[in-house]
C-alpha positions as CSV (number, residue, x, y, z in Angstrom):
1,M,-93.7,17.5,47.4
2,Q,-94.4,21.3,46.4
3,V,-91.1,23.2,47.1
4,A,-92.5,26.6,45.9
5,P,-95.6,27.9,43.6
6,G,-95.6,25.1,40.5
7,I,-92.4,23.6,41.3
8,H,-92.4,19.9,42.8
9,R,-89.8,17.7,44.3
10,I,-89.6,14.1,43.6
11,E,-87.4,12.1,45.7
12,A,-86.4,8.6,44.6
13,P,-84.4,6.1,45.9
14,L,-80.8,5.2,44.4
15,G,-79.1,2.7,46.4
16,E,-78.3,3.9,49.6
17,R,-78.4,7.8,48.2
18,F,-81.0,9.1,46.6
19,I,-81.9,11.0,43.6
20,A,-84.3,14.3,43.2
21,L,-86.2,14.7,40.0
22,H,-88.0,18.2,39.2
23,L,-91.5,18.9,38.0
24,L,-92.6,22.9,37.1
25,V,-96.5,22.8,36.5
26,G,-97.8,25.8,35.1
27,D,-101.5,27.0,33.9
28,E,-100.4,25.8,30.2
29,C,-97.9,23.0,30.2
30,A,-95.2,21.3,32.6
31,L,-91.4,21.0,32.3
32,L,-89.7,18.0,33.9
33,I,-86.4,17.9,34.5
34,D,-84.3,14.6,34.4
35,T,-86.3,11.1,34.9
36,G,-83.8,9.1,36.8
37,M,-83.6,5.5,36.1
38,D,-85.5,3.3,33.5
39,N,-88.2,2.4,36.5
40,M,-88.1,5.9,37.8
41,P,-90.7,7.3,35.6
42,R,-93.4,4.4,35.6
43,D,-92.7,4.0,39.8
44,Y,-92.2,7.5,40.7
45,I,-93.3,10.4,38.5
46,L,-96.1,8.9,37.3
47,P,-97.3,7.9,40.5
48,Y,-97.1,11.7,41.7
49,L,-98.7,12.7,38.7
50,N,-101.8,11.0,39.3
51,E,-101.7,12.1,43.2
52,I,-101.6,15.7,41.9
53,G,-103.6,15.5,39.4
54,L,-101.6,16.2,36.4
55,A,-102.4,14.4,33.2
56,P,-99.1,12.9,31.7
57,G,-100.5,14.8,28.1
58,Q,-99.8,17.9,29.9
59,V,-96.0,17.3,30.2
60,R,-94.8,19.3,26.9
61,Y,-91.0,19.6,27.7
62,V,-88.7,16.8,29.6
63,L,-85.2,18.4,30.1
64,T,-81.9,16.2,30.6
65,S,-79.7,18.2,32.6
66,H,-76.6,16.6,31.4
67,A,-75.0,13.2,30.5
68,D,-74.9,10.6,33.6
69,F,-77.3,7.7,33.5
70,D,-78.9,8.3,36.8
71,H,-80.6,11.4,35.1
72,S,-81.2,10.0,31.7
73,A,-81.8,6.5,31.8
74,G,-85.8,7.1,32.5
75,N,-86.0,8.8,29.0
76,A,-87.7,6.4,27.0
77,S,-89.9,4.9,30.1
78,M,-90.9,8.6,30.3
79,K,-91.3,8.9,26.6
80,E,-93.8,6.2,26.7
81,I,-96.2,7.8,29.7
82,A,-96.1,11.1,27.6
83,P,-95.5,10.3,23.7
84,Q,-96.1,14.4,23.1
85,A,-93.5,15.5,25.3
86,L,-90.4,17.1,23.8
87,F,-87.0,15.8,25.4
88,L,-84.3,18.6,25.4
89,C,-80.5,18.2,26.5
90,H,-77.5,20.6,25.9
91,E,-75.8,20.2,22.4
92,L,-72.5,19.3,24.1
93,D,-74.0,16.4,26.1
94,Q,-76.4,14.8,23.3
95,P,-74.0,12.3,21.9
96,M,-74.1,10.3,25.6
97,I,-77.6,11.3,26.4
98,E,-78.9,9.5,23.2
99,D,-76.7,6.6,23.5
100,V,-75.7,4.6,26.6
101,E,-72.7,3.2,24.8
102,V,-71.4,6.2,24.4
103,M,-71.8,7.5,27.8
104,I,-70.0,4.6,29.2
105,R,-66.7,4.7,26.7
106,D,-66.9,8.6,26.7
107,R,-68.1,9.6,30.5
108,Y,-67.2,6.2,32.6
109,G,-64.5,4.9,30.3
110,E,-62.7,8.3,30.0
111,F,-59.7,7.6,32.3
112,A,-58.9,3.9,31.1
113,A,-56.4,4.9,28.7
114,D,-54.4,7.2,30.3
115,H,-54.5,5.8,33.9
116,A,-55.8,2.4,34.0
117,I,-59.2,3.3,36.0
118,D,-62.4,2.3,34.3
119,E,-66.2,0.9,35.7
120,T,-66.0,-2.8,36.1
121,D,-67.5,-4.8,34.0
122,K,-70.3,-5.4,36.7
123,S,-71.2,-2.0,36.8
124,K,-71.4,-1.3,32.9
125,Q,-73.6,-4.4,33.1
126,Y,-76.0,-2.5,35.5
127,I,-75.9,0.7,33.9
128,R,-76.7,-0.6,30.6
129,E,-79.4,-2.8,32.2
130,N,-81.3,0.2,34.0
131,S,-80.8,2.5,31.0
132,R,-83.2,3.0,28.4
133,H,-81.9,6.1,25.8
134,I,-83.5,7.7,22.9
135,P,-83.4,10.3,20.5
136,V,-83.4,14.1,21.8
137,D,-85.6,16.4,19.9
138,V,-84.2,19.5,20.7
139,T,-80.5,20.9,21.8
140,L,-80.2,24.1,23.8
141,S,-77.2,25.9,24.5
142,G,-78.5,27.8,27.0
143,G,-79.9,31.4,27.4
144,E,-83.6,29.9,26.3
145,T,-86.4,30.6,27.7
146,I,-89.5,27.9,28.7
147,R,-93.2,29.2,28.7
148,L,-95.1,27.4,31.4
149,G,-98.1,29.8,31.4
150,A,-99.3,33.2,30.6
151,D,-97.5,34.4,33.6
152,W,-94.7,32.2,34.1
153,Q,-91.4,31.7,32.0
154,V,-88.1,30.3,33.1
155,E,-84.9,30.4,31.9
156,V,-82.3,28.0,30.7
157,L,-78.4,28.0,32.0
158,H,-75.5,26.5,30.5
159,T,-73.6,25.6,33.8
160,P,-70.7,23.6,32.6
161,G,-68.0,21.8,35.3
162,H,-69.5,19.0,36.3
163,S,-70.2,18.1,32.5
164,R,-69.6,20.2,29.2
165,G,-73.5,20.5,28.7
166,H,-74.9,20.7,32.1
167,L,-77.6,22.7,32.5
168,T,-79.9,24.6,35.1
169,V,-83.6,26.3,35.3
170,W,-83.6,29.4,36.9
171,D,-87.4,30.7,37.8
172,P,-87.3,34.4,38.4
173,R,-90.5,34.3,39.7
174,S,-89.9,32.0,42.9
175,R,-85.8,32.9,42.5
176,T,-85.7,29.4,42.3
177,L,-82.4,27.5,41.1
178,V,-82.7,24.1,39.6
179,L,-79.2,23.5,39.6
180,C,-79.1,19.3,39.4
181,D,-75.1,18.3,39.8
182,A,-73.9,21.5,38.5
183,T,-72.4,22.2,42.1
184,L,-71.4,19.1,44.1
185,F,-70.2,20.4,47.9
186,N,-67.2,18.8,49.4
187,A,-68.7,15.2,48.5
188,V,-71.9,13.4,47.3
189,L,-73.9,12.2,50.4
190,F,-75.9,9.4,51.4
191,K,-79.2,9.7,52.3
192,N,-78.0,9.8,55.9
193,G,-76.0,13.1,55.1
194,K,-72.7,11.3,55.5
195,P,-70.1,11.5,52.8
196,A,-70.8,8.6,49.7
197,F,-68.3,9.6,47.1
198,P,-66.0,12.8,45.9
199,P,-67.5,15.5,44.1
200,T,-66.9,14.2,40.7
201,Y,-66.7,18.0,38.9
202,R,-64.2,17.5,36.1
203,Y,-63.7,21.2,34.2
204,V,-62.4,23.1,37.3
205,D,-62.4,26.4,35.5
206,S,-66.1,26.1,34.0
207,Y,-66.8,24.6,37.3
208,V,-65.5,27.7,39.3
209,A,-67.4,30.4,37.2
210,T,-70.6,28.3,37.3
211,M,-70.5,28.4,41.3
212,Q,-69.5,32.3,41.1
213,R,-72.4,32.8,38.7
214,F,-74.9,31.3,40.8
215,A,-73.7,33.1,44.0
216,G,-74.2,36.4,42.0
217,M,-78.0,35.0,41.5
218,K,-79.0,35.8,45.1
219,A,-81.3,32.8,45.0
220,D,-84.1,32.3,47.7
221,L,-84.2,28.5,46.7
222,M,-81.7,25.9,45.4
223,L,-82.9,22.9,44.6
224,T,-80.3,19.8,43.7
225,C,-80.8,16.0,42.7
226,H,-78.3,14.4,45.4
227,Y,-78.6,16.9,48.7
228,P,-81.4,18.1,50.9
229,I,-83.0,21.6,50.0
230,Y,-81.4,24.6,50.5
231,R,-82.9,28.5,51.3
232,G,-81.1,31.3,52.1
233,A,-78.1,31.5,53.8
234,E,-77.8,27.9,53.8
235,I,-77.4,28.2,49.5
236,D,-74.4,30.9,50.5
237,A,-72.8,28.2,52.8
238,F,-73.0,25.2,50.5
239,L,-71.1,27.5,47.3
240,A,-68.7,28.7,49.8
241,E,-67.7,25.3,51.0
242,S,-67.9,23.7,47.3
243,R,-65.8,26.7,45.9
244,A,-63.2,26.3,49.1
245,Y,-62.7,22.5,47.7
246,V,-61.5,23.3,44.8
247,D,-58.6,25.5,46.7
248,R,-58.3,22.6,48.5
249,V,-57.8,20.2,46.3
250,D,-55.4,22.4,44.3
251,D,-53.2,22.8,47.8
252,A,-53.1,19.4,48.5
253,L,-51.8,18.4,44.6
254,L,-49.0,21.2,45.0
255,A,-47.7,19.9,48.2
256,L,-47.7,16.2,46.9
257,L,-45.9,16.8,44.0
258,A,-43.5,19.3,45.4
259,D,-40.7,16.8,45.6
260,G,-40.7,16.7,41.9
261,E,-41.4,13.0,42.1
262,P,-43.4,12.0,38.9
263,R,-46.8,10.1,39.8
264,T,-49.3,8.4,38.3
265,M,-53.0,9.1,38.8
266,R,-53.4,6.1,41.0
267,T,-50.6,6.8,43.3
268,I,-52.0,10.5,43.5
269,I,-55.5,9.1,44.7
270,D,-53.9,6.8,46.8
271,A,-51.7,9.7,48.9
272,L,-54.6,12.0,49.2
273,N,-57.6,9.9,49.5
274,T,-57.9,10.2,53.4
275,S,-56.9,13.6,53.6
276,L,-59.7,14.8,50.8
277,G,-62.6,13.5,52.0
278,E,-64.5,11.3,54.5
279,W,-66.2,8.8,52.0
280,P,-65.4,5.1,52.4
281,E,-61.6,4.7,51.3
282,S,-63.3,2.5,48.3
283,A,-64.8,5.0,46.9
284,G,-61.7,7.5,46.9
285,I,-60.8,6.2,43.0
286,Y,-64.0,8.9,41.9
287,L,-61.7,11.4,42.9
288,V,-60.1,10.6,39.5
289,H,-62.8,12.9,38.3
290,P,-61.8,16.0,39.8
291,L,-58.4,15.3,40.2
292,A,-58.1,14.9,36.4
293,G,-59.5,18.2,35.7
294,H,-57.1,20.1,38.3
295,L,-54.2,18.4,37.0
296,E,-55.0,19.1,33.4
297,R,-55.4,22.7,34.2
298,L,-52.1,23.1,36.1
299,V,-50.6,21.2,32.9
300,Q,-52.0,23.9,30.7
301,Y,-51.0,26.8,33.2
302,G,-47.3,25.4,32.9
303,V,-47.3,24.3,36.6
304,L,-47.0,21.0,35.9
305,E,-45.0,18.6,33.6
306,T,-46.5,14.8,32.1
307,A,-44.4,12.0,30.8
308,R,-45.4,7.9,30.5
309,Q,-44.8,5.3,32.7
310,D,-45.7,1.4,31.8
311,G,-47.7,3.9,29.6
312,L,-49.8,5.4,32.0
313,L,-49.5,9.5,32.2
314,T,-47.5,10.9,34.9
315,Y,-47.6,14.5,37.0
316,R,-44.5,16.2,38.3
317,L,-43.5,19.9,38.9
318,P,-41.0,20.8,35.9
319,Q,-37.1,20.5,36.7
320,Q,-35.1,22.9,37.4
321,P,-32.0,23.7,35.5
């Protein structure tokens, strides 16, 4: 549906969740933000283009917001539909967006060596079977402007935290933030609004800075990929809860580690899972993403120290002399 002048939200099912893809249509050309899974350009984007009377040839830009397969896996399919389109992403996420094997290794397999936490072989095979990636035409760094019409330009913002190269699109005309996954509340949600799994932000200081930037922009409309549409005061509440969640994780970690005992990532997850969210217990393993960021930051600040236990990283408060 059209949610603001020229801005369309295309919602597609993602198991028990959904993904919202965004299409910005100007007088001169259109910008598509994310392509979803491999089937989604054919099954959802193209039918929507037909419904609104937009020829695929008018899609000049396809921007991948960040390196997660449910946002980039449809790139090859979209290229088949709109071969003239230029594909864009941030330079920091480019290697993973172009190659699903790099994404599986560096994004989803990041925690295997230090924490023995990895996607299952079945999950990796699902990613491969539903992804077709292609080379990116232009890499961005944030600060670019995209012209969609004589009187309409949108701005590309670098909004890291969930990934190093996450991008957001800002429309000053309607004061709309298309922030995709740049801010993740206190959980990623099922379609029914209940928590599905933890918020998978990764780089804490960058994530907090991104949220503070959004809060200062005072948007009228905020569009995400896995949450409802937010307007006005709802935006402030979403951002405030997202920010408060970061503090709750820090507090929970420090309370758990106060006894000075070394703990592996798995034992930390087991101890904090039910206190940090109400998602299904099995989904708690995805706490590895935010917890890794928090623990790395606390080590960097000298609050925690690391060691190895049976080859796995452990964390504890430094022992007092």
